[in-house]
LUMFIDREN-613218 format. One record per residue: residue in one letter; x, y, z of N, C-alpha, C, O, CB in turn. Coordinates in pm, 1 decimal, padded with zeros to 6 digits. Atoms other than C-alpha are relative to their C-alpha. Glycine has a CB too. Example, Ala and Ser with C-alpha at 12.3 -4.5 7.8 and 13.67 -1.06 7.14 Angstrom:
# LUMFIDREN-613218
[atom 'A' [00089.0 -00119.0 00000.0] [01230.0 -00450.0 00780.0] [00090.0 00120.0 00000.0] [00193.6 00118.1 00066.5] [-00099.2 00002.7 00124.6]]
[atom 'S' [-00082.0 -00119.0 -00006.0] [01367.0 -00106.0 00714.0] [-00077.0 00109.0 00073.0] [-00026.1 00219.8 00089.9] [00041.4 00046.2 -00141.5]]
//
This chain:
# LUMFIDREN-613218
[atom 'M' [00084.2 -00117.0 00000.0] [00000.0 00000.0 00000.0] [00089.3 00124.0 00000.0] [00174.4 00141.1 00087.3] [-00096.1 -00000.6 00121.7]]
[atom 'G' [-00081.9 -00119.8 00010.8] [00150.5 00327.6 -00108.0] [-00060.6 00118.5 00074.0] [-00167.9 00110.0 00133.7] [00020.1 00035.5 -00145.1]]
[atom 'I' [00044.3 -00123.3 -00066.1] [00118.3 00679.0 00025.6] [-00133.2 00046.5 -00057.6] [-00219.2 00094.1 00016.4] [00106.2 00110.9 -00015.1]]
[atom 'R' [00123.7 -00045.8 00065.3] [-00156.3 00758.2 -00226.3] [-00121.2 -00076.6 00052.3] [-00224.5 -00015.9 00080.8] [00010.4 -00016.5 -00152.9]]
[atom 'E' [00111.3 00080.5 -00049.9] [-00378.1 00469.8 -00111.2] [-00029.6 00031.0 00146.7] [-00145.5 00040.5 00187.1] [00030.7 -00148.9 -00017.0]]
[atom 'I' [00019.0 -00033.3 -00141.9] [-00320.4 00549.7 00256.3] [-00068.4 00136.0 00013.4] [-00157.2 00153.6 00096.9] [00136.0 00000.6 00075.0]]
[atom 'R' [00061.9 -00132.6 -00003.3] [-00409.0 00913.7 00190.5] [-00147.4 -00007.6 -00037.1] [-00230.6 00058.5 00025.0] [00073.1 00095.7 -00094.8]]
[atom 'D' [00139.6 00014.8 00040.5] [-00729.1 00810.6 00011.5] [-00083.8 -00065.3 00109.5] [-00196.8 -00022.9 00134.2] [-00009.1 -00082.0 -00128.0]]
[atom 'V' [00072.6 00066.7 -00108.8] [-00831.8 00576.7 00295.1] [-00023.4 00097.6 00114.6] [-00133.8 00104.7 00168.6] [00077.9 -00124.2 00050.2]]
[atom 'L' [00014.6 -00096.3 -00108.9] [-00766.8 00845.6 00555.9] [-00096.9 00111.9 -00036.5] [-00167.9 00162.7 00050.4] [00135.5 00058.7 00036.7]]
[atom 'M' [00095.3 -00101.1 00043.3] [-00962.8 01097.7 00348.8] [-00142.3 -00051.1 00017.3] [-00228.5 00021.3 00067.0] [00025.4 00039.4 -00146.1]]
[atom 'W' [00134.0 00056.2 -00014.8] [-01264.6 00865.5 00340.3] [-00036.3 -00019.4 00146.6] [-00152.1 -00001.0 00184.2] [-00010.1 -00132.9 -00074.2]]
[atom 'C' [00025.6 00011.0 -00144.5] [-01230.9 00798.6 00713.9] [-00040.0 00135.5 00057.0] [-00130.8 00143.9 00139.7] [00124.8 -00054.4 00074.0]]
[atom 'T' [00032.5 -00134.2 -00047.1] [-01236.4 01173.6 00774.4] [-00140.0 00040.3 -00043.4] [-00215.7 00096.0 00036.1] [00102.2 00101.0 -00051.5]]
[atom 'I' [00132.6 -00035.2 00050.9] [-01544.1 01222.0 00556.2] [-00108.6 -00077.1 00074.8] [-00210.2 -00019.1 00113.2] [-00009.2 -00028.2 -00151.1]]
[atom 'I' [00098.5 00081.6 -00071.1] [-01731.0 00934.3 00722.8] [-00013.3 00046.0 00144.8] [-00124.7 00058.2 00195.6] [00039.1 -00149.0 -00005.1]]
[atom 'N' [00004.6 -00046.8 -00138.7] [-01637.0 01052.8 01073.2] [-00069.4 00135.0 00011.4] [-00144.5 00157.1 00106.4] [00140.9 00009.4 00057.2]]
[atom 'F' [00067.2 -00129.4 -00001.4] [-01750.9 01406.3 00993.1] [-00150.2 -00017.7 -00020.3] [-00230.0 00051.9 00042.4] [00058.2 00092.2 -00108.3]]
[atom 'G' [00141.9 00029.2 00019.5] [-02081.9 01266.3 00865.6] [-00065.4 -00054.2 00125.7] [-00177.5 -00015.7 00159.1] [-00017.7 -00098.7 -00112.7]]
[atom 'V' [00052.7 00053.6 -00126.3] [-02130.6 01069.1 01187.9] [-00012.5 00111.6 00102.7] [-00111.6 00117.6 00175.5] [00091.0 -00113.1 00054.4]]
[atom 'L' [00004.8 -00112.7 -00092.1] [-02049.1 01381.5 01389.6] [-00119.0 00090.9 -00029.6] [-00188.6 00132.8 00062.8] [00130.0 00079.7 -00007.3]]
[atom 'L' [00114.6 -00082.4 00037.3] [-02306.8 01585.4 01197.0] [-00131.8 -00068.6 00033.1] [-00226.5 -00003.6 00077.3] [00005.2 00033.2 -00148.2]]
[atom 'F' [00121.3 00075.3 -00032.1] [-02566.1 01310.4 01241.0] [-00030.7 00008.4 00148.7] [-00144.2 00036.9 00187.0] [00014.7 -00146.7 -00042.8]]
[atom 'W' [00022.7 -00004.2 -00144.8] [-02519.0 01298.2 01619.1] [-00033.6 00140.4 00046.5] [-00116.9 00156.4 00135.8] [00122.7 -00051.3 00074.8]]
[atom 'F' [00034.6 -00137.1 -00035.7] [-02524.9 01678.6 01643.6] [-00145.3 00028.3 -00034.7] [-00217.6 00088.6 00044.7] [00092.6 00099.9 -00071.3]]
[atom 'A' [00139.2 -00020.7 00040.1] [-02852.7 01684.5 01450.8] [-00095.3 -00075.9 00091.8] [-00201.3 -00024.2 00127.1] [-00020.8 -00044.0 -00145.4]]
[atom 'M' [00086.4 00076.4 -00090.1] [-02997.9 01410.7 01671.5] [-00015.3 00071.2 00134.0] [-00126.7 00082.5 00185.2] [00056.2 -00141.5 00021.5]]
[atom 'F' [00008.6 -00069.2 -00128.7] [-02913.0 01598.9 01991.1] [-00071.7 00133.8 -00013.4] [-00144.5 00173.7 00077.5] [00139.7 00021.4 00058.0]]
[atom 'A' [00062.5 -00130.8 00017.9] [-03028.2 01932.7 01849.6] [-00149.1 -00012.2 -00030.1] [-00229.0 00067.3 00019.5] [00069.3 00076.4 -00112.0]]
[atom 'L' [00139.0 00009.9 00044.8] [-03354.4 01812.1 01694.0] [-00083.5 -00099.4 00079.2] [-00205.6 -00085.0 00086.2] [-00003.2 -00037.8 -00143.9]]
[atom 'A' [00075.8 00105.6 -00068.4] [-03451.0 01507.3 01900.9] [00054.7 -00025.3 00139.6] [00062.4 -00139.9 00183.7] [00003.2 -00129.9 -00081.6]]
[atom 'G' [-00059.3 00015.5 -00132.3] [-03299.0 01572.8 02242.3] [-00092.3 -00066.0 00100.4] [-00048.7 -00150.3 00178.8] [00041.8 00132.8 00052.0]]
[atom 'N' [00095.2 00060.1 -00093.7] [-03615.3 01484.3 02435.0] [-00019.4 -00148.2 -00028.1] [-00028.3 -00228.3 00064.9] [-00134.3 00072.1 -00007.0]]
[atom 'W' [00017.3 00141.2 00034.9] [-03658.4 01158.5 02246.9] [00120.9 -00081.4 00045.8] [00105.9 -00191.6 00098.6] [-00021.0 -00016.3 -00152.4]]
[atom 'I' [-00121.7 00069.5 -00043.4] [-03296.9 01062.0 02315.9] [00000.2 -00015.4 00151.2] [00036.6 -00121.2 00202.5] [00126.3 00076.0 -00046.2]]
[atom 'Y' [00005.2 00008.7 -00146.7] [-03342.5 01142.9 02686.3] [-00098.4 -00108.0 00044.3] [-00065.5 -00189.3 00130.7] [-00039.9 00136.2 00061.0]]
[atom 'R' [00099.0 00102.4 -00037.8] [-03659.7 00930.3 02710.8] [00050.3 -00139.5 -00032.9] [00029.7 -00232.9 00044.5] [-00133.8 00025.1 -00071.3]]
[atom 'Y' [-00051.0 00130.6 00042.0] [-03493.8 00645.8 02523.8] [00107.5 -00050.5 00095.5] [00104.7 -00167.0 00135.3] [00056.0 00007.9 -00142.3]]
[atom 'H' [-00108.8 00041.6 -00088.1] [-03183.0 00639.6 02744.8] [-00043.2 -00010.9 00145.3] [00012.2 -00091.3 00220.2] [00114.9 00096.6 -00011.1]]
[atom 'S' [00042.6 00006.7 -00140.0] [-03366.7 00701.6 03071.0] [-00076.6 -00128.9 00028.9] [-00097.3 -00162.6 00145.5] [-00086.9 00121.2 00035.0]]
[atom 'R' [00059.5 00132.7 -00021.8] [-03544.5 00368.4 03020.2] [00105.1 -00099.5 00045.8] [00074.1 -00190.9 00122.2] [-00067.8 -00050.8 -00128.2]]
[atom 'W' [-00108.4 00092.1 -00034.0] [-03209.2 00192.6 03055.7] [00074.1 00042.3 00125.6] [00108.9 -00040.4 00209.9] [00097.3 -00010.5 -00115.0]]
[atom 'F' [-00083.4 -00051.4 -00108.6] [-03028.1 00417.1 03301.2] [-00078.3 00103.7 00078.6] [-00134.5 00196.3 00020.1] [00131.8 00060.7 -00054.6]]
[atom 'P' [00067.7 -00103.4 -00079.3] [-03178.5 00609.8 03591.6] [00083.3 00128.8 00000.4] [00196.9 00129.8 00047.9] [-00024.4 -00049.5 00145.9]]
[atom 'M' [-00072.1 -00127.2 00003.9] [-03080.0 00973.1 03535.4] [-00099.9 00114.2 00006.8] [-00215.8 00100.6 -00032.5] [00087.2 00011.0 -00128.0]]
[atom 'S' [00084.5 -00118.3 -00003.3] [-03217.3 01317.6 03596.0] [00015.3 00076.1 -00131.8] [00106.7 00050.2 -00210.1] [00036.0 00090.6 00121.1]]
[atom 'R' [-00005.6 -00080.0 00122.3] [-03286.0 01566.2 03319.9] [00123.4 00091.2 -00001.2] [00171.1 00129.6 -00108.0] [-00128.1 00084.0 -00014.3]]
[atom 'D' [-00116.6 -00088.7 -00009.1] [-02995.0 01780.5 03444.9] [00130.2 -00068.0 -00040.2] [00229.4 00000.0 -00066.3] [00013.0 00053.1 00140.4]]
[atom 'A' [-00124.1 00073.8 00026.4] [-02739.3 01507.8 03372.9] [00047.3 00016.5 -00138.8] [00150.4 -00039.5 -00175.9] [-00017.3 -00143.9 00027.9]]
//
C-alpha cells in the first residue's frame, strides 16, 4: 500500500467521521427529548445530567 492509497483511505475515514459527527449533532439538536426518554429507560438519570 503506497502513500496515495493510505491518503485516500484516511480521506474517506475523515469524511465518514464528519458525517457521523453531523448526524449525532442533529440528533441531539432536533430530538434531544426523544434521546433522553430512550436512554432514561435503561439508566436512571435526571434531566440535568
